[in-house]
KEKE-3310 file (N, C-alpha, C; in steps of 0.2 Angstrom, whole numbers, plus 5000, padded with zeros to 4 digits):
npx = (5358:5375:5385:5398:5398:5394:5404:5415:5410:5412:5425:5428:5429:5419:5406:5393:5383:5374:5357:5355:5368:5371:5360:5364:5376:5370:5362:5370:5377:5390:5397:5395:5401:5413:5419:5430:5431:5421:5423:5431:5423:5412:5419:5422:5410:5397:5382:5367:5353:5337:5323:5312:5313:5322:5339:5354:5368:5385:5400:5415:5410:5399:5381:5367:5350:5343:5330:5320:5323:5318:5314:5304:5300:5304:5298:5298:5307:5316:5331:5340:5353:5362:5363:5378:5386:5375:5369:5378:5378:5366:5365:5358:5352:5349:5341:5345:5337:5333:5333:5328:5319:5308:5291:5281:5268:5258:5243:5232:5218:5203:5206:5213:5226:5241:5244:5251:5266:5280:5294:5309:5324:5342:5350:5362:5375:5369:5356:5339:5327:5310:5295:5279:5270:5256:5249:5240:5230:5237:5253:5264:5269:5271:5280:5291:5294:5296:5308:5317:5315:5324:5336:5335:5333:5346:5354:5349:5354:5367:5368:5360:5357:5346:5333:5319:5320:5327:5318:5308:5314:5318:5305:5300:5310:5308:5296:5298:5307:5300:5290:5298:5303:5291:5287:5295:5289:5279:5266:5251:5242:5250:5255:5244:5246:5248:5254:5253:5264:5272:5284:5297:5311:5323:5335:5350:5343:5333:5329:5315:5308:5295:5288:5274:5263:5247:5235:5240:5246:5256:5258:5261:5263:5261:5262:5252:5242:5236:5245:5244:5255:5254:5243:5229:5228:5216:5201:5191:5197:5197:5207:5215:5205:5203:5215:5215:5203:5208:5217:5209:5203:5190:5179:5170:5158:5156:5144:5147:5150:5162:5175:5182:5195:5191:5182:5190:5201:5204:5212:5223:5236:5250:5263:5266:5251:5250:5241:5233:5240:5239:5227:5229:5234:5248:5265:5271:5276:5269:5278:5285:5293:5300:5305:5309:5303:5309:5305:5292:5286:5279:5279:5281:5269:5266:5254:5242:5228:5219:5219:5217:5204:5195:5199:5201:5213:5216:5211:5220:5231:5228:5226:5239:5246:5243:5249:5262:5274:5281:5280:5270:5260:5258:5253:5241:5234:5232:5224:5213:5208:5204:5194:5185:5180:5187:5191:5202:5220:5230:5242:5255:5268:5278:5287:5296:5299:5307:5297:5290:5279:5277:5266:5250:5236:5218:5208:5202:5186:5180:5169:5157:5148:5152:5158:5157:5161:5171:5188:5193:5201:5197:5183)
npy = (4818:4814:4810:4812:4821:4833:4834:4838:4850:4857:4858:4868:4879:4887:4892:4893:4891:4898:4892:4892:4889:4877:4869:4870:4863:4850:4847:4846:4834:4831:4836:4827:4815:4810:4810:4817:4828:4836:4847:4856:4859:4866:4877:4884:4888:4900:4906:4913:4921:4920:4930:4922:4912:4902:4896:4900:4892:4896:4890:4887:4892:4885:4884:4881:4879:4879:4873:4876:4865:4854:4863:4872:4890:4900:4913:4924:4934:4932:4927:4913:4906:4889:4879:4873:4865:4858:4852:4843:4835:4829:4824:4830:4844:4858:4873:4889:4897:4913:4925:4938:4936:4931:4933:4944:4949:4959:4964:4975:4974:4975:4976:4984:4984:4977:4961:4951:4943:4942:4933:4932:4925:4921:4907:4900:4897:4887:4886:4891:4902:4904:4911:4913:4922:4923:4933:4934:4942:4953:4959:4954:4940:4936:4946:4942:4930:4933:4940:4931:4917:4913:4913:4903:4892:4892:4889:4876:4870:4868:4857:4847:4839:4835:4842:4842:4839:4850:4860:4856:4857:4871:4877:4873:4878:4892:4894:4892:4902:4913:4914:4917:4929:4937:4937:4945:4958:4958:4959:4952:4951:4951:4938:4931:4933:4926:4916:4909:4898:4896:4888:4887:4878:4878:4868:4866:4870:4860:4851:4852:4857:4858:4866:4868:4876:4879:4888:4894:4891:4880:4878:4869:4871:4860:4854:4863:4860:4862:4857:4852:4856:4856:4854:4861:4866:4864:4864:4857:4846:4829:4822:4833:4839:4829:4829:4841:4840:4829:4836:4843:4854:4862:4863:4875:4881:4895:4908:4908:4895:4891:4882:4884:4884:4882:4892:4903:4902:4899:4889:4874:4873:4883:4896:4903:4909:4906:4905:4895:4884:4873:4868:4861:4867:4867:4870:4862:4858:4851:4842:4841:4834:4836:4833:4845:4846:4853:4853:4851:4859:4874:4884:4888:4893:4902:4905:4916:4914:4925:4925:4911:4908:4913:4910:4896:4882:4878:4889:4899:4894:4894:4908:4913:4907:4913:4925:4937:4938:4933:4944:4952:4942:4940:4952:4952:4941:4945:4956:4951:4943:4953:4959:4949:4950:4948:4952:4951:4952:4949:4939:4933:4923:4920:4908:4906:4892:4880:4877:4889:4899:4889:4881:4885:4890:4890:4904:4908:4907:4915:4911:4921:4919:4916:4915:4930:4933:4937:4932:4931:4926:4927:4924)
npz = (5301:5304:5318:5315:5304:5311:5321:5312:5308:5319:5320:5312:5320:5325:5336:5334:5319:5305:5301:5287:5281:5287:5282:5269:5268:5272:5262:5251:5241:5237:5248:5258:5255:5260:5276:5280:5271:5275:5284:5276:5266:5272:5277:5266:5261:5256:5261:5256:5261:5253:5247:5244:5254:5253:5251:5242:5237:5236:5230:5223:5212:5209:5210:5220:5223:5239:5249:5264:5277:5289:5299:5299:5297:5305:5304:5290:5291:5302:5308:5314:5323:5322:5337:5339:5349:5356:5345:5342:5353:5354:5341:5331:5321:5331:5333:5340:5353:5355:5368:5365:5355:5362:5367:5377:5388:5399:5407:5416:5417:5425:5438:5453:5455:5446:5450:5444:5438:5427:5421:5411:5408:5407:5414:5413:5401:5393:5398:5399:5407:5411:5417:5425:5437:5447:5458:5473:5486:5488:5481:5487:5488:5474:5470:5477:5472:5459:5460:5467:5464:5453:5459:5469:5460:5454:5466:5468:5457:5460:5467:5461:5445:5438:5431:5435:5448:5452:5451:5460:5472:5472:5472:5485:5493:5490:5495:5509:5512:5509:5519:5530:5526:5525:5538:5545:5544:5553:5551:5551:5540:5529:5528:5522:5509:5493:5478:5462:5453:5438:5430:5417:5411:5399:5392:5383:5372:5369:5379:5389:5404:5415:5429:5440:5451:5457:5447:5435:5418:5407:5390:5375:5358:5346:5330:5327:5336:5353:5367:5383:5396:5410:5424:5431:5448:5458:5469:5462:5457:5461:5468:5473:5481:5491:5498:5504:5512:5520:5528:5536:5531:5521:5507:5497:5486:5476:5470:5456:5454:5457:5465:5481:5493:5510:5508:5503:5494:5477:5473:5476:5478:5480:5482:5497:5505:5519:5530:5526:5525:5535:5531:5520:5509:5498:5493:5483:5467:5452:5440:5423:5410:5393:5377:5365:5349:5336:5323:5323:5334:5338:5348:5365:5378:5392:5404:5414:5424:5420:5407:5404:5409:5400:5387:5377:5377:5364:5357:5361:5355:5342:5339:5342:5332:5321:5321:5317:5325:5341:5350:5345:5346:5359:5364:5356:5362:5376:5374:5368:5378:5387:5379:5379:5391:5403:5419:5427:5430:5416:5409:5399:5392:5378:5370:5356:5345:5333:5323:5322:5313:5304:5304:5298:5303:5300:5300:5315:5322:5335:5349:5355:5365:5379:5396:5405:5417:5432:5434:5447:5461:5474:5485)
capx = (5365:5379:5390:5405:5397:5393:5411:5419:5408:5415:5432:5429:5431:5413:5402:5386:5382:5367:5354:5356:5374:5370:5356:5367:5380:5366:5359:5375:5379:5397:5400:5394:5404:5419:5419:5436:5430:5415:5425:5433:5417:5409:5423:5422:5403:5394:5375:5363:5345:5333:5317:5308:5313:5327:5346:5358:5375:5391:5407:5419:5406:5392:5375:5362:5345:5341:5324:5320:5323:5312:5314:5299:5303:5306:5296:5303:5313:5320:5337:5343:5359:5361:5367:5382:5387:5369:5367:5383:5376:5360:5365:5353:5352:5345:5341:5346:5331:5335:5328:5326:5313:5302:5286:5277:5263:5254:5238:5229:5211:5198:5209:5216:5233:5243:5248:5255:5273:5283:5302:5313:5332:5347:5353:5369:5376:5364:5349:5335:5322:5304:5291:5274:5268:5250:5248:5233:5230:5243:5258:5271:5272:5273:5286:5296:5296:5299:5315:5321:5315:5329:5341:5333:5335:5353:5356:5348:5358:5374:5367:5356:5357:5340:5329:5313:5322:5329:5312:5304:5318:5317:5298:5299:5314:5305:5290:5300:5310:5295:5287:5303:5303:5285:5286:5299:5285:5275:5259:5248:5239:5255:5255:5239:5247:5251:5255:5254:5271:5273:5291:5299:5318:5325:5342:5353:5338:5329:5326:5311:5306:5290:5285:5269:5259:5242:5231:5243:5247:5261:5255:5265:5259:5264:5259:5246:5238:5238:5247:5245:5260:5252:5236:5227:5228:5210:5197:5187:5200:5195:5213:5217:5200:5204:5220:5212:5199:5212:5221:5204:5200:5184:5178:5164:5157:5153:5138:5149:5151:5170:5176:5187:5197:5189:5179:5194:5206:5202:5218:5225:5243:5253:5268:5263:5245:5252:5236:5229:5245:5236:5221:5231:5237:5255:5269:5274:5274:5269:5283:5284:5299:5298:5310:5306:5304:5309:5302:5284:5284:5280:5280:5278:5265:5264:5248:5239:5220:5215:5218:5214:5197:5190:5201:5203:5220:5216:5210:5226:5236:5226:5227:5246:5249:5241:5253:5268:5280:5279:5278:5263:5255:5257:5248:5234:5231:5230:5219:5208:5205:5200:5188:5180:5177:5191:5192:5208:5226:5231:5249:5257:5275:5278:5294:5296:5303:5309:5292:5286:5277:5276:5259:5246:5229:5213:5206:5198:5180:5179:5162:5156:5144:5157:5157:5160:5162:5178:5191:5196:5202:5194:5176)
capy = (4821:4810:4814:4813:4827:4838:4835:4841:4857:4860:4859:4874:4884:4891:4889:4893:4893:4899:4887:4891:4886:4870:4865:4869:4857:4844:4846:4845:4827:4831:4837:4821:4808:4808:4814:4821:4833:4840:4853:4860:4861:4871:4883:4887:4890:4906:4905:4919:4920:4923:4932:4916:4908:4897:4898:4899:4891:4897:4887:4886:4894:4882:4887:4876:4881:4874:4875:4875:4858:4852:4868:4878:4895:4906:4919:4926:4940:4930:4922:4910:4901:4883:4878:4867:4860:4855:4848:4837:4831:4826:4821:4833:4851:4862:4880:4893:4901:4919:4928:4944:4934:4929:4939:4944:4955:4959:4969:4976:4972:4979:4976:4990:4984:4971:4957:4946:4945:4937:4933:4928:4926:4915:4904:4899:4897:4882:4885:4897:4902:4907:4910:4918:4921:4926:4934:4936:4944:4957:4957:4952:4934:4936:4950:4939:4924:4936:4942:4926:4911:4911:4912:4896:4887:4892:4885:4869:4867:4866:4850:4843:4840:4833:4848:4841:4839:4856:4864:4855:4860:4878:4879:4872:4883:4899:4895:4893:4909:4919:4914:4921:4936:4941:4937:4951:4964:4958:4961:4945:4951:4949:4930:4928:4933:4920:4916:4903:4898:4891:4889:4882:4878:4875:4866:4864:4871:4855:4848:4857:4855:4863:4865:4872:4875:4883:4887:4896:4885:4880:4875:4868:4871:4855:4853:4867:4858:4863:4851:4855:4853:4857:4853:4866:4863:4867:4860:4853:4839:4824:4821:4839:4840:4824:4831:4847:4837:4825:4841:4846:4860:4861:4866:4878:4884:4902:4909:4906:4888:4891:4879:4887:4881:4886:4898:4908:4902:4895:4884:4870:4873:4889:4898:4908:4907:4902:4904:4889:4878:4868:4866:4856:4870:4865:4873:4856:4858:4845:4843:4838:4834:4834:4835:4849:4844:4859:4852:4851:4863:4881:4889:4887:4898:4902:4910:4916:4913:4930:4922:4904:4908:4915:4907:4889:4881:4878:4896:4903:4891:4896:4915:4914:4904:4918:4931:4938:4937:4932:4950:4954:4937:4941:4958:4950:4937:4949:4961:4947:4941:4959:4960:4944:4951:4946:4957:4949:4953:4944:4939:4928:4923:4915:4906:4903:4886:4879:4877:4895:4901:4883:4879:4890:4888:4894:4910:4906:4911:4914:4911:4927:4916:4914:4918:4936:4934:4938:4926:4932:4920:4928:4924)
capz = (5302:5308:5323:5311:5301:5316:5323:5307:5308:5325:5319:5308:5325:5326:5341:5331:5312:5303:5298:5280:5280:5289:5277:5262:5269:5273:5255:5245:5241:5237:5255:5263:5253:5264:5282:5280:5267:5277:5287:5271:5262:5276:5278:5259:5259:5258:5260:5255:5262:5247:5249:5244:5259:5251:5251:5237:5239:5232:5232:5217:5206:5208:5213:5221:5227:5245:5252:5271:5278:5294:5304:5299:5294:5310:5300:5284:5293:5308:5307:5320:5322:5325:5342:5337:5354:5357:5340:5342:5359:5352:5335:5326:5322:5335:5333:5346:5356:5358:5373:5361:5351:5366:5367:5383:5389:5405:5407:5422:5417:5429:5445:5455:5453:5443:5454:5440:5437:5423:5421:5406:5409:5405:5420:5411:5394:5390:5402:5399:5412:5409:5423:5427:5444:5448:5465:5476:5493:5488:5477:5490:5486:5467:5469:5480:5467:5453:5462:5470:5461:5449:5464:5472:5455:5454:5471:5467:5452:5462:5470:5456:5438:5436:5431:5439:5455:5454:5451:5466:5477:5471:5474:5492:5497:5489:5500:5516:5513:5509:5526:5534:5523:5527:5545:5547:5544:5559:5549:5549:5533:5523:5528:5518:5502:5489:5471:5458:5450:5433:5428:5412:5410:5393:5392:5376:5366:5367:5385:5392:5410:5417:5436:5441:5457:5456:5441:5429:5414:5402:5384:5369:5352:5342:5324:5327:5341:5359:5371:5389:5400:5417:5426:5436:5455:5460:5473:5458:5456:5467:5472:5477:5486:5496:5502:5508:5517:5525:5532:5540:5527:5517:5500:5496:5479:5476:5465:5449:5453:5457:5471:5485:5499:5516:5506:5502:5489:5471:5471:5481:5478:5479:5486:5501:5508:5525:5534:5523:5525:5539:5528:5515:5503:5498:5487:5479:5460:5447:5435:5417:5405:5386:5372:5360:5342:5332:5316:5324:5339:5336:5353:5372:5381:5399:5404:5420:5423:5417:5400:5403:5411:5394:5381:5378:5375:5357:5354:5362:5350:5335:5339:5342:5326:5315:5322:5314:5329:5348:5353:5343:5348:5367:5364:5354:5367:5382:5372:5367:5385:5389:5375:5381:5398:5409:5424:5431:5427:5411:5408:5394:5389:5372:5368:5349:5343:5326:5318:5322:5306:5299:5305:5296:5305:5297:5304:5321:5324:5342:5351:5360:5371:5384:5403:5405:5424:5434:5436:5453:5466:5481:5485)
cpx = (5369:5383:5396:5404:5397:5400:5415:5417:5411:5422:5434:5430:5425:5409:5395:5387:5375:5364:5355:5362:5374:5366:5360:5372:5376:5364:5364:5378:5387:5401:5399:5397:5409:5419:5425:5436:5425:5417:5427:5428:5413:5412:5423:5415:5401:5387:5372:5356:5342:5326:5311:5308:5318:5334:5349:5365:5380:5397:5410:5414:5400:5387:5370:5357:5344:5335:5324:5319:5317:5311:5307:5302:5305:5303:5301:5308:5317:5325:5339:5348:5358:5366:5372:5384:5381:5368:5372:5381:5371:5359:5360:5353:5347:5346:5342:5339:5334:5330:5325:5320:5307:5297:5283:5273:5259:5249:5234:5222:5207:5201:5212:5223:5235:5247:5252:5262:5276:5291:5305:5320:5336:5350:5360:5369:5371:5358:5346:5329:5316:5299:5285:5272:5261:5248:5241:5234:5236:5248:5264:5274:5274:5279:5292:5299:5299:5307:5319:5321:5321:5335:5341:5335:5343:5356:5355:5352:5365:5374:5364:5357:5350:5335:5322:5315:5324:5323:5308:5308:5317:5310:5298:5304:5311:5300:5293:5303:5305:5291:5292:5303:5297:5284:5290:5295:5280:5268:5256:5244:5244:5256:5249:5240:5250:5252:5255:5261:5271:5280:5293:5307:5319:5333:5344:5348:5333:5326:5322:5308:5301:5288:5280:5265:5254:5238:5234:5245:5253:5258:5260:5261:5263:5260:5252:5241:5240:5239:5248:5250:5259:5245:5234:5226:5222:5206:5192:5190:5199:5202:5216:5212:5201:5210:5218:5208:5203:5216:5216:5201:5194:5184:5171:5164:5153:5147:5140:5150:5159:5171:5182:5188:5195:5185:5183:5198:5204:5207:5220:5232:5245:5259:5265:5256:5246:5247:5232:5234:5242:5230:5223:5234:5245:5258:5272:5272:5274:5275:5282:5291:5297:5304:5307:5308:5303:5306:5294:5282:5285:5281:5278:5275:5264:5259:5245:5231:5216:5214:5214:5207:5192:5192:5203:5210:5221:5215:5216:5231:5235:5228:5235:5249:5248:5245:5259:5274:5277:5277:5271:5258:5253:5252:5241:5230:5228:5224:5212:5204:5201:5194:5182:5177:5181:5192:5199:5214:5227:5238:5251:5265:5275:5285:5294:5301:5304:5303:5288:5285:5275:5269:5254:5239:5224:5211:5201:5192:5178:5171:5162:5151:5148:5155:5161:5162:5169:5181:5195:5196:5198:5186:5173)
cpy = (4816:4814:4816:4820:4833:4839:4839:4849:4860:4862:4865:4880:4889:4888:4889:4894:4894:4893:4886:4888:4879:4866:4865:4863:4850:4842:4845:4838:4827:4832:4831:4815:4806:4813:4819:4827:4838:4847:4858:4863:4866:4877:4887:4889:4897:4905:4911:4918:4924:4925:4927:4912:4902:4900:4896:4898:4892:4894:4885:4887:4890:4885:4882:4878:4876:4877:4874:4867:4856:4857:4872:4884:4901:4913:4921:4931:4938:4925:4920:4906:4894:4882:4872:4862:4855:4850:4842:4832:4827:4822:4823:4840:4854:4869:4884:4897:4907:4922:4935:4942:4932:4935:4938:4950:4954:4965:4969:4973:4977:4979:4983:4990:4977:4967:4951:4948:4940:4938:4929:4930:4920:4913:4903:4899:4892:4881:4891:4896:4906:4906:4915:4916:4926:4927:4936:4938:4949:4955:4954:4945:4933:4940:4946:4933:4927:4938:4936:4919:4908:4910:4905:4891:4887:4888:4878:4866:4865:4859:4845:4844:4839:4839:4848:4842:4846:4861:4863:4857:4867:4880:4879:4877:4890:4900:4896:4900:4914:4919:4918:4928:4940:4941:4943:4957:4964:4961:4954:4945:4949:4941:4927:4929:4927:4921:4909:4904:4893:4893:4884:4883:4874:4874:4864:4865:4866:4852:4853:4854:4860:4861:4870:4871:4881:4882:4891:4890:4886:4876:4875:4867:4866:4853:4857:4865:4860:4857:4854:4852:4853:4855:4858:4863:4867:4862:4856:4846:4835:4823:4826:4840:4835:4826:4837:4844:4833:4830:4844:4852:4858:4865:4869:4880:4891:4902:4908:4899:4887:4888:4883:4883:4885:4893:4904:4908:4897:4890:4880:4869:4880:4890:4904:4905:4903:4901:4898:4883:4872:4865:4862:4860:4870:4869:4868:4857:4851:4847:4839:4839:4832:4837:4839:4846:4850:4859:4853:4856:4870:4886:4885:4893:4897:4907:4910:4915:4919:4929:4916:4904:4909:4912:4900:4888:4881:4885:4900:4900:4894:4904:4917:4912:4909:4924:4931:4936:4936:4938:4952:4949:4938:4947:4956:4946:4940:4953:4957:4945:4947:4960:4955:4944:4949:4952:4956:4952:4947:4944:4932:4929:4918:4914:4903:4897:4885:4879:4884:4897:4895:4881:4885:4888:4892:4899:4907:4910:4910:4915:4917:4924:4913:4917:4924:4938:4935:4932:4927:4926:4921:4928:4930)
cpz = (5307:5313:5320:5308:5306:5319:5319:5307:5314:5324:5315:5313:5326:5331:5338:5323:5310:5300:5291:5278:5282:5284:5270:5263:5269:5266:5250:5245:5241:5244:5260:5260:5257:5270:5283:5276:5269:5280:5281:5267:5266:5276:5271:5257:5261:5256:5260:5256:5256:5250:5249:5249:5258:5252:5245:5240:5234:5234:5225:5211:5205:5212:5214:5225:5233:5248:5260:5272:5283:5299:5304:5296:5299:5307:5295:5286:5299:5306:5313:5319:5325:5331:5341:5343:5356:5352:5340:5348:5357:5345:5330:5326:5326:5335:5339:5347:5359:5362:5369:5357:5355:5367:5374:5384:5396:5406:5414:5422:5421:5436:5446:5454:5450:5448:5451:5439:5432:5423:5415:5407:5407:5412:5419:5404:5390:5393:5402:5404:5410:5415:5422:5434:5445:5455:5467:5483:5493:5483:5480:5488:5479:5466:5472:5475:5461:5454:5464:5468:5457:5454:5467:5466:5454:5460:5471:5462:5454:5465:5465:5449:5435:5437:5435:5446:5457:5455:5458:5472:5478:5474:5482:5496:5496:5494:5507:5517:5513:5515:5530:5532:5526:5534:5548:5548:5550:5557:5547:5542:5527:5522:5524:5510:5499:5482:5468:5455:5444:5429:5423:5412:5403:5392:5385:5371:5365:5373:5389:5398:5413:5424:5437:5448:5457:5449:5435:5425:5409:5396:5378:5363:5347:5336:5324:5332:5348:5364:5378:5393:5407:5418:5432:5443:5458:5464:5469:5457:5462:5471:5476:5483:5492:5501:5507:5514:5522:5530:5537:5537:5524:5511:5499:5489:5480:5471:5458:5448:5454:5464:5475:5491:5505:5514:5504:5495:5483:5469:5477:5482:5477:5483:5490:5504:5515:5530:5532:5523:5529:5536:5521:5508:5503:5492:5482:5472:5457:5442:5429:5413:5398:5382:5366:5353:5337:5325:5317:5329:5337:5342:5360:5375:5388:5400:5411:5419:5420:5410:5400:5405:5405:5388:5382:5375:5368:5354:5355:5357:5343:5334:5338:5335:5320:5316:5319:5318:5336:5351:5351:5345:5355:5367:5362:5359:5373:5380:5371:5373:5388:5385:5377:5388:5404:5413:5428:5427:5422:5408:5403:5393:5384:5370:5361:5348:5335:5321:5319:5315:5302:5299:5303:5298:5301:5302:5309:5321:5331:5344:5356:5366:5376:5391:5403:5413:5426:5435:5442:5457:5472:5481:5488)
residu = (UNK:UNK:UNK:UNK:UNK:UNK:UNK:UNK:UNK:UNK:UNK:UNK:UNK:UNK:UNK:UNK:UNK:UNK:UNK:UNK:UNK:UNK:UNK:UNK:UNK:UNK:UNK:UNK:UNK:UNK:UNK:UNK:UNK:UNK:UNK:UNK:UNK:UNK:UNK:UNK:UNK:UNK:UNK:UNK:UNK:UNK:UNK:UNK:UNK:UNK:UNK:UNK:UNK:UNK:UNK:UNK:UNK:UNK:UNK:UNK:UNK:UNK:UNK:UNK:UNK:UNK:UNK:UNK:UNK:UNK:UNK:UNK:UNK:UNK:UNK:UNK:UNK:UNK:UNK:UNK:UNK:UNK:UNK:UNK:UNK:UNK:UNK:UNK:UNK:UNK:UNK:UNK:UNK:UNK:UNK:UNK:UNK:UNK:UNK:UNK:UNK:UNK:UNK:UNK:UNK:UNK:UNK:UNK:UNK:UNK:UNK:UNK:UNK:UNK:UNK:UNK:UNK:UNK:UNK:UNK:UNK:UNK:UNK:UNK:UNK:UNK:UNK:UNK:UNK:UNK:UNK:UNK:UNK:UNK:UNK:UNK:UNK:UNK:UNK:UNK:UNK:UNK:UNK:UNK:UNK:UNK:UNK:UNK:UNK:UNK:UNK:UNK:UNK:UNK:UNK:UNK:UNK:UNK:UNK:UNK:UNK:UNK:UNK:UNK:UNK:UNK:UNK:UNK:UNK:UNK:UNK:UNK:UNK:UNK:UNK:UNK:UNK:UNK:UNK:UNK:UNK:UNK:UNK:UNK:UNK:UNK:UNK:UNK:UNK:UNK:UNK:UNK:UNK:UNK:UNK:UNK:UNK:UNK:UNK:UNK:UNK:UNK:UNK:UNK:UNK:UNK:UNK:UNK:UNK:UNK:UNK:UNK:UNK:UNK:UNK:UNK:UNK:UNK:UNK:UNK:UNK:UNK:UNK:UNK:UNK:UNK:UNK:UNK:UNK:UNK:UNK:UNK:UNK:UNK:UNK:UNK:UNK:UNK:UNK:UNK:UNK:UNK:UNK:UNK:UNK:UNK:UNK:UNK:UNK:UNK:UNK:UNK:UNK:UNK:UNK:UNK:UNK:UNK:UNK:UNK:UNK:UNK:UNK:UNK:UNK:UNK:UNK:UNK:UNK:UNK:UNK:UNK:UNK:UNK:UNK:UNK:UNK:UNK:UNK:UNK:UNK:UNK:UNK:UNK:UNK:UNK:UNK:UNK:UNK:UNK:UNK:UNK:UNK:UNK:UNK:UNK:UNK:UNK:UNK:UNK:UNK:UNK:UNK:UNK:UNK:UNK:UNK:UNK:UNK:UNK:UNK:UNK:UNK:UNK:UNK:UNK:UNK:UNK:UNK:UNK:UNK:UNK:UNK:UNK:UNK:UNK:UNK:UNK:UNK:UNK:UNK:UNK:UNK:UNK:UNK:UNK:UNK:UNK:UNK:UNK:UNK:UNK:UNK:UNK:UNK:UNK:UNK:UNK:UNK:UNK:UNK:UNK:UNK:UNK:UNK:UNK:UNK:UNK:UNK:UNK:UNK:UNK:UNK:UNK:UNK:UNK:UNK:UNK:UNK:UNK:UNK:UNK:UNK:UNK:UNK:UNK:UNK:UNK:UNK)
# end
């Protein structure tokens, strides 16, 4: 799709158009012969969604069947418009990601309280925000990040356009502000609270930037395969363990073979955990930038370790692919984690992309010979 065609679409005075109409124009040779005729052709087109998944075009009495192009199908009952400004900017059609289509679920497990938090919101017209926070030592840190991380991102956006720098600044500022907040209560136990933070920002429907501290994860399903966008920050990693030891901290292993910082914390980065800051536990996130390929990418999934401890990345990818919509998929994944013996809180956010429903995986046969032990952080 040339920039000339997209500009002529914009001249019709519409900020978004349906994918069916877009594909009708793309697929009609007569509308592409002269750039000056494209706008007139679009404004005279009526596209009707057919049950078979195709589109019929009606203009001047002609009828031409049009099948789905490279988007996937967004499920047979899901209609999503094209983001025209973003499509013009990047020179290719980009579907809108609606927050109403995002699926999420969070279950208690066998814990006394759910310390996980999730957040889905719109920062501005072209920037979406998704996050999971897995609290420990009480819900205080996760609650704070749930409430204020978005504010710190907005503040950073006033000074930075680079989303990776925005996330790094937001994480550090959230950690500093949390210390001040918890100090007001004059309760030393509050300062032992902490949380993981895995945050994804989607700009213009295509630029995805993920920041993560701790062992919650972000995973992209591309062509039916799980592609990890984050790495767990645990004492098992040599680079993380070396930092802990250089700060004077130490690493021990519990009876389940789980490594812990100072015998207490099963991660080496987090927001909060102020009693372990002098032992090398830091809030600095690792960040990753990637452009979404809507023709190949089915969804983004953010998960806490109540899921990751028992389901592999590919198992999560396969199970979601078999589901009708992201809401159903979120429920399936959390319930599957419980059935496999997770005692921890289990939380997931699923963001559908253009290839949702396009990849049909074979029915997965999950192994029941997995670890049924708790995924708790505290030894």
